[in-house]
C-alpha positions in Angstrom: -5.7 -10.3 20.1 -8.9 -8.2 20.3 -6.9 -5.2 21.0 -5.2 -5.4 17.5 -6.8 -3.8 14.5 -8.0 -6.3 12.0 -6.4 -5.6 8.6 -8.5 -5.5 5.4 -6.4 -8.2 3.8 -6.9 -10.6 6.8 -9.9 -12.4 5.2 -7.9 -13.2 2.0 -4.8 -14.2 3.8 -6.6 -16.4 6.3 -8.5 -18.1 3.4 -5.1 -18.8 1.7 -4.0 -20.8 4.7 -6.0 -23.7 3.3 -4.0 -23.5 0.1 -0.8 -25.5 -0.5 1.2 -22.5 -1.9 3.5 -20.7 0.3 1.9 -17.5 1.7 4.2 -14.6 1.4 3.4 -11.2 3.1 5.3 -8.2 1.7 5.3 -4.6 2.7 7.4 -1.8 4.1 8.9 -1.9 7.7 6.7 -1.4 10.7 3.3 -1.9 9.0 2.2 -4.7 11.3 3.4 -7.9 9.6 4.2 -9.5 13.0 0.9 -8.6 14.4 -0.9 -10.0 11.4 1.0 -13.4 11.9 -0.2 -13.5 15.4 -3.7 -12.8 14.4 -3.5 -15.6 11.8 -2.2 -18.0 14.5 -5.1 -17.0 16.7 -7.5 -17.6 13.9 -6.0 -21.1 13.2 -6.5 -22.0 16.9 -10.0 -20.4 17.5 -11.7 -20.6 14.1 -10.0 -23.6 12.5 -9.6 -25.5 15.8 -6.0 -26.4 15.1 -4.1 -27.6 18.1 -1.6 -25.0 19.2 1.1 -27.6 19.3 0.8 -27.9 15.5 1.7 -24.2 14.9 5.4 -23.1 15.0 6.6 -19.5 14.8 10.2 -18.6 14.1 11.5 -15.0 14.3 14.8 -15.0 12.5 15.9 -11.8 14.3 16.4 -14.3 17.1 19.5 -16.4 16.7 18.2 -19.5 18.4 15.3 -19.5 16.0 17.6 -19.0 13.1 19.6 -22.1 14.0 16.5 -24.2 13.4 16.4 -23.1 9.8 20.2 -23.0 9.2 20.3 -26.3 7.4 17.7 -27.2 4.8 18.0 -31.0 5.2 17.7 -30.7 9.0 14.6 -28.4 8.6 12.9 -31.0 6.3 13.6 -33.7 8.9 12.1 -31.4 11.6 8.9 -31.0 9.5 8.6 -34.7 8.8 9.0 -35.5 12.5 6.4 -32.9 13.6 3.8 -33.7 10.8 3.6 -37.5 11.1 0.0 -37.5 12.1 -1.3 -33.9 11.4 -0.6 -31.1 9.1 1.6 -28.4 10.8 1.8 -24.6 10.2 5.1 -22.8 10.2 5.4 -19.0 10.3 8.8 -17.6 9.5 9.3 -13.9 10.2 12.3 -12.1 8.6 12.5 -15.0 6.2 15.0 -13.2 4.0 17.7 -13.7 6.7 18.1 -17.3 5.7 21.1 -17.7 3.3 19.7 -18.4 -0.2 16.2 -18.2 1.2 14.4 -18.7 -2.1 16.3 -21.9 -2.9 15.9 -23.0 0.8 12.0 -22.8 0.8 11.8 -24.0 -2.8 13.4 -27.2 -1.7 11.2 -27.5 1.3 8.1 -26.9 -0.8 9.1 -29.5 -3.5 9.6 -32.1 -0.8 5.8 -32.5 -0.7 5.6 -32.3 3.1 2.5 -32.1 5.2 3.1 -28.4 6.1 1.8 -24.9 5.4 4.5 -22.2 5.3 3.9 -18.5 5.8 6.8 -16.2 5.2 7.1 -12.5 6.1 9.9 -10.0 6.0 10.5 -6.4 6.8 13.0 -5.7 4.1 11.1 -5.8 0.8 14.2 -5.6 -1.3 15.7 -8.7 0.3 12.4 -10.6 0.0 12.3 -9.7 -3.7 16.0 -10.6 -4.4 16.3 -13.7 -2.2 12.8 -15.3 -2.4 10.6 -13.8 -5.1 12.0 -15.5 -8.2 12.9 -18.8 -6.8 9.4 -19.5 -5.7 7.7 -18.9 -9.0 4.6 -21.0 -9.1 4.9 -21.9 -5.5 3.8 -18.8 -3.7 1.1 -16.2 -3.5 2.1 -12.6 -2.6 0.0 -10.5 -0.2 0.8 -6.7 0.1 0.5 -5.3 3.6 0.7 -1.5 3.5 0.1 1.2 6.1 -3.5 1.5 7.2 -6.2 2.2 4.8 -8.7 4.9 5.9 -11.1 2.2 7.1 -8.4 0.6 9.2 -7.4 4.0 10.4 -11.0 4.8 11.3 -11.3 1.3 13.0 -8.4 2.3 15.2 -9.9 5.7 16.0 -13.6 5.1 16.2 -14.9 1.6 15.8 -18.6 2.4 16.1 -18.4 5.0 13.4 -16.5 2.6 11.2 -19.2 -0.1 11.6 -21.9 2.5 10.8 -20.1 3.5 7.7 -19.5 0.0 6.5 -23.2 -0.9 7.2 -24.4 1.4 4.4 -26.9 3.1 6.8 -27.6 6.8 6.5 -24.8 8.9 8.1 -26.0 12.0 10.0 -24.5 15.5 9.5 -22.8 15.2 12.9 -21.1 12.0 12.0 -20.2 13.3 8.5 -18.3 16.2 10.3 -16.4 13.6 12.4 -15.7 11.5 9.4 -14.3 14.4 7.4 -12.1 15.5 10.4 -10.8 12.0 10.8 -10.0 11.8 7.1 -8.1 15.1 7.3 -6.1 13.7 10.2 -5.4 10.6 8.0 -4.2 12.9 5.2 -1.7 14.6 7.5 -0.2 11.7 9.4 -0.7 8.7 7.1 -1.4 5.1 8.1 1.6 3.6 9.8 0.0 1.7 12.8 2.2 3.2 15.5 1.5 6.7 14.2 -2.2 6.2 13.8 -2.6 4.6 17.2 -0.8 7.4 19.0 -2.8 10.4 20.4 0.4 12.5 21.0 1.6 14.8 18.2 5.1 14.7 19.5 5.0 10.8 19.6 3.5 10.8 16.0 6.4 12.8 14.7 8.9 10.7 16.6 7.4 7.4 15.2 7.6 8.8 11.7 11.2 9.9 12.1 12.1 6.4 13.5 10.3 4.6 10.6 12.1 6.8 8.0 15.5 6.5 9.7 15.2 2.7 10.0 14.3 2.6 6.3 17.3 4.6 5.3 19.8 2.8 7.6 18.6 -0.8 7.0 17.2 -0.9 3.4 19.1 1.8 1.7 22.5 2.0 3.4 22.5 -1.5 4.9 21.2 -3.7 2.1 21.6 -1.6 -1.1 24.9 -0.1 0.1 23.9 3.3 -1.4 26.8 5.6 -0.3 25.3 9.0 -1.1 22.6 9.1 1.5 22.0 12.9 1.3 21.4 12.7 -2.5 18.9 9.9 -2.0 17.1 11.8 0.6 17.2 14.9 -1.5 15.5 13.0 -4.3 12.7 11.9 -1.9 12.1 15.6 -1.0 12.0 16.6 -4.6 9.5 13.9 -5.5 7.4 14.8 -2.4 7.0 18.2 -3.8 5.9 16.9 -7.2 2.9 14.7 -6.3 0.8 13.8 -9.4 3.4 15.3 -11.7 5.0 13.5 -14.6 8.4 12.0 -14.0 11.2 13.6 -15.9 14.4 11.8 -15.1 16.6 14.4 -16.8 15.0 17.2 -14.6 15.4 15.1 -11.5 19.1 14.4 -12.2 19.7 18.2 -12.5 17.7 18.8 -9.3 19.9 16.6 -7.2 23.1 16.9 -9.3 23.4 13.2 -10.1 23.5 11.3 -13.4 20.3 9.9 -14.9 21.4 6.2 -14.4 21.7 6.8 -10.6 18.3 8.6 -10.5 16.7 5.8 -12.3 18.1 3.4 -9.9 17.0 5.5 -6.9 13.4 5.6 -8.4 13.3 1.8 -8.8 14.5 1.4 -5.3 11.9 3.7 -3.8 9.2 1.8 -5.7 10.4 -1.6 -4.6 10.5 -0.5 -1.0 7.0 0.8 -1.1 7.8 4.5 -0.6 6.5 5.6 -4.0 4.4 4.2 -6.8 4.5 5.0 -10.4 1.3 5.3 -12.3 1.2 4.6 -16.1 -0.9 6.6 -18.6 -4.2 5.5 -20.2 -4.3 6.2 -23.9 -5.8 5.1 -27.2 -4.2 7.7 -29.5 -0.5 8.0 -29.3 -0.4 11.2 -31.3 -2.8 13.1 -29.0 -2.3 11.6 -25.6 0.6 11.0 -23.2 1.8 7.4 -23.6 5.1 7.0 -21.8 5.9 9.4 -19.0 4.5 8.0 -15.6 3.2 10.0 -12.7 4.2 9.2 -9.1 2.5 9.2 -5.7 3.7 8.3 -2.2 2.4 5.1 -0.6 2.0 7.0 2.7 1.1 10.6 3.3 2.9 10.7 6.7 6.3 9.9 5.1 5.6 12.3 2.3 4.7 15.1 4.7 7.7 14.3 7.0 10.2 14.6 4.1 9.0 18.1 3.4 8.8 19.0 7.1 5.1 19.8 6.9 3.9 18.1 10.0 3.6 21.2 12.0 0.9 22.4 9.5 -2.8 21.6 9.6 -4.6 19.9 6.8 -6.2 23.1 5.5 -2.8 24.8 5.3 -1.5 21.9 3.2 -4.5 21.9 0.9 -3.7 24.9 -1.4 -3.1 22.8 -4.4 -4.7 19.5 -3.2 -1.7 17.3 -3.3 -2.2 15.8 0.2 -5.8 14.9 -0.5 -5.0 13.6 -4.0 -2.2 11.4 -2.7 -4.4 10.0 0.0 -7.1 9.0 -2.6 -4.3 7.4 -4.7 -3.4 5.2 -1.6 -7.0 4.1 -1.2 -7.4 3.3 -4.9 -4.0 1.4 -4.8 -5.4 -0.9 -2.1 -8.6 -1.5 -4.1 -6.4 -2.3 -7.1 -4.6 -5.0 -5.1 -7.9 -6.5 -3.9 -10.2 -6.1 -7.0 -7.6 -6.7 -9.7 -8.0 -3.7 -12.0 -5.4 -1.4 -13.5 -5.1 2.1 -12.0 -3.9 4.8 -14.5 -4.2 8.4 -15.3 -5.1 10.3 -18.5 -3.5 13.4 -20.1 -3.8 14.8 -23.5 -0.8 16.5 -25.2 -2.8 19.7 -25.0 -2.7 19.5 -21.2 -6.2 18.1 -20.3 -5.9 15.7 -17.4 -8.0 13.3 -15.4 -6.4 12.3 -12.1 -7.2 8.5 -12.2 -8.5 6.0 -14.5 -9.8 2.5 -13.4 -9.3 0.1 -16.2 -10.9 -3.3 -15.9 -11.2 -5.3 -19.1 -13.3 -3.1 -21.4 -14.7 -1.2 -18.5 -13.1 2.2 -17.9 -14.0 4.6 -15.1 -12.6 8.2 -14.8 -12.0 9.7 -11.3 -11.5 13.4 -10.7 -10.2 14.6 -7.3 -11.3 18.0 -5.9 -10.9 18.8 -2.2 -13.9 21.0 -1.3 -16.4 21.3 -4.1 -19.5 23.4 -3.2 -21.7 22.3 -6.1 -21.7 19.9 -9.0 -19.1 21.6 -11.2 -16.7 19.5 -13.3 -13.4 20.7 -14.9 -12.8 21.3 -18.6 -10.4 18.4 -18.6 -12.9 16.0 -17.3 -15.4 17.3 -19.8 -12.9 16.7 -22.6 -12.5 13.1 -21.5 -16.2 12.5 -21.3 -16.6 13.9 -24.9 -13.9 11.7 -26.2 -14.6 8.4 -24.4 -18.3 8.7 -23.4 -17.9 6.6 -20.1 -21.1 5.3 -18.6 -20.0 6.3 -15.0 -17.7 9.1 -13.8 -16.7 9.8 -10.2 -15.6 13.1 -8.5 -14.1 12.5 -5.0 -14.4 15.5 -2.7 -14.9 16.4 1.0 -17.6 18.8 -0.1 -20.7 18.3 -2.3 -22.4 15.0 -2.7 -24.8 14.3 -5.5 -25.3 13.2 -9.1 -25.6 14.9 -12.5 -25.6 13.9 -16.1 -23.3 15.2 -18.8 -24.0 13.8 -22.3 -24.5 10.1 -21.7 -22.3 9.9 -18.6 -23.6 9.7 -15.1 -21.4 11.7 -12.7 -21.4 10.9 -8.9 -19.8 13.2 -6.4 -18.7 11.2 -3.3 -16.7 11.4 -0.2 -13.4 9.5 0.0 -14.8 7.1 2.5 -17.5 6.0 0.0 -15.0 4.5 -2.5 -16.7 1.1 -2.3 -19.3 2.7 -4.6 -16.8 2.6 -7.4 -18.5 0.0 -9.6 
């Protein structure tokens, strides 16, 4: 198991194994859910000293395993027999493949058995539709997404990752390696198979396979969307509009489809972890955008694949900064999941804009994204926000200048993307 990259959510998920609630691990296909369950099993054996005979793993892609869970009453009897003396742990991979899975596991949970259940599934839509609602109050959801940058770095350069996380001073030599690694992350994204491959042709092939599997199994197979070409065309249009306001009317014209269908496609893309909508932050409905959301892609590799940009270098893709900005969004999204704040954006009706706003209770932190700042300049938009809201702290994330300055009563920090832990 030491060959596997430990995921950032491992600590929280492993801690939840002591909780009675059902643990549900959600995320897109091929992000490493099966590997995570194997790591959790190893953790139970090595750290918690659980006898291996008390741990059961069922992969419902395998028909013989599916037979064990084909009848609820029989499965409850199985649990009672196996847990007479000690608590048992049951991992169920591809849990959505059980008929009426939500009702099935609700009945098992309500039987007050001496068991801890961990469910995963590679089809997010099926997990949501078949399990999500039925287990209200009986589950906790954990989101497993493609690698964060730290996970990506852990796969590429463990020693440098440890140095960065230690908080010790980073030399200029190591800073250069970090920046080059981050550019690689921006181009290829964080799907484990892609990140762990050193071959460019293999990276492309893996991304193509991930995308094809998504279209065939989730979109055509489960949702029965018939117009595959229109759906893919919408993905391409959205990929070219990173950080832009969503206008359903314009999108319907772009792909020659009615607004209802476009809206359905957008919801599908969000539920399957391809895109994520970002809501606006506002206090004045007359002067600020209050409704139209922005959108970003969960993974840069999928975004760049959809636009056929993978033959380019990072520097060629950075003319307008979308690739870098989208990568920062992904990192902030992961922080949002773990630190429980609201991630938003700000835009005035006059066009002033701040890329991201972290909102946690009464605390609000604006974040501006600039790829290669040479000095401590700030935009007019950010200055407008500072004058209006007077935040105590402001962050500018860049691959260039690092330092601090004061504007009015706001302290502005210019940091690299791999120092996002400083966002406090």
